[in-house]
C-alpha positions in Angstrom: -24.4 13.2 -8.3 -23.2 9.8 -6.6 -19.6 10.2 -8.0 -19.4 13.8 -6.8 -20.5 12.7 -3.4 -17.8 10.0 -3.2 -15.2 12.4 -4.3 -16.3 15.0 -1.5 -16.2 12.1 1.0 -12.7 11.1 0.2 -11.4 14.7 0.2 -13.2 15.1 3.7 -11.6 12.0 4.8 -8.2 12.9 3.8 -8.5 16.3 5.5 -9.8 14.5 8.4 -6.6 12.6 8.7 -4.4 15.4 8.4 -6.2 17.5 11.0 -6.3 14.5 13.5 -2.6 14.2 13.0 -1.8 17.9 13.8 -4.1 18.3 16.8 -2.4 18.1 20.2 -2.6 14.9 22.1 -1.6 14.4 25.8 2.0 13.5 24.5 2.3 16.8 22.4 1.4 15.4 19.1 2.4 17.0 15.7 1.0 20.4 16.7 4.1 21.0 18.9 6.2 21.1 15.7 4.1 23.8 14.1 5.4 26.7 16.4 4.8 29.2 13.6 1.2 28.4 13.3 0.9 28.9 17.2 2.7 32.4 17.0 0.2 33.5 14.1 -3.2 32.7 15.8 -2.0 31.8 19.3 -2.2 28.3 20.9 -6.0 28.4 22.1 -7.2 29.7 18.7 -5.2 27.1 16.9 -6.7 24.4 19.1 -10.5 25.8 18.7 -10.0 26.0 15.0 -9.0 22.4 14.8 -11.5 21.2 17.0 -14.2 22.8 14.9 -12.6 21.7 11.6 -12.7 18.0 13.1 -16.4 18.3 13.9 -17.2 19.8 10.8 -15.5 17.3 8.5 -17.2 14.5 10.7 -20.5 15.8 10.1 -19.9 16.4 6.5 -18.8 12.8 6.1 -21.9 11.8 7.7 -24.2 13.8 5.7 -22.3 12.7 2.4 -22.7 9.3 3.4 -26.4 9.4 4.0 -27.0 11.4 0.8 -24.8 9.1 -1.3 -27.1 6.0 0.0 -30.2 7.7 -1.5 -28.6 8.8 -4.7 -27.0 5.2 -5.2 -27.6 4.3 -9.0 -29.9 1.2 -9.1 -29.3 -0.8 -12.3 -31.3 -3.9 -13.2 -29.1 -6.4 -15.0 -30.3 -9.3 -17.1 -28.3 -11.9 -15.2 -30.5 -11.3 -12.0 -33.5 -12.1 -14.1 -32.1 -15.3 -15.5 -31.2 -16.6 -12.1 -34.7 -15.7 -10.8 -36.2 -17.6 -13.9 -34.2 -20.8 -13.3 -35.1 -20.8 -9.6 -38.6 -20.5 -10.5 -38.6 -23.2 -13.0 -36.6 -25.6 -10.6 -39.4 -24.8 -8.0 -42.1 -25.9 -10.4 -40.4 -29.2 -11.4 -39.1 -30.0 -7.8 -41.1 -33.2 -6.5 -40.8 -32.1 -3.1 -43.0 -28.9 -3.8 -45.9 -31.0 -5.3 -49.2 -30.9 -3.4 -50.1 -33.9 -1.6 -51.9 -36.7 -3.4 -49.9 -36.1 -6.7 -47.4 -38.3 -8.0 -43.9 -37.2 -8.7 -42.8 -37.1 -12.3 -40.8 -40.0 -13.4 -37.2 -39.6 -13.9 -36.0 -40.4 -17.3 -34.0 -43.9 -17.3 -31.3 -44.3 -19.8 -32.2 -47.2 -22.3 -30.4 -50.6 -21.4 -27.5 -51.1 -23.6 -28.2 -53.7 -26.3 -26.8 -57.4 -25.8 -24.1 -58.2 -28.2 -25.3 -60.5 -30.8 -23.3 -63.6 -31.6 -22.4 -64.2 -35.2 
């Protein structure tokens, strides 16, 4: 379901790019080059169609985004649990987290090297 929504969102975004490029801007835009489409439906109907298509695709993209957020697959990986376990273990052995009045555990000190013996 999630993959289908993502594909539909990509299709809607590509169509939105094409429709925005075709629309008439203040400078004429690419719509001025499509004289044949203006002859078939008329200039006003073409503008209305492009505007409605833009708003429809924008609304569809918002709906697809919200629905995709709710259908996002959630997977629990083992790595996340390992990191959490390590953090809990370090928290338990951290001397700064000890209650007041207890002594911190002593750090292991390496044994002193033996003195060389004279022969």
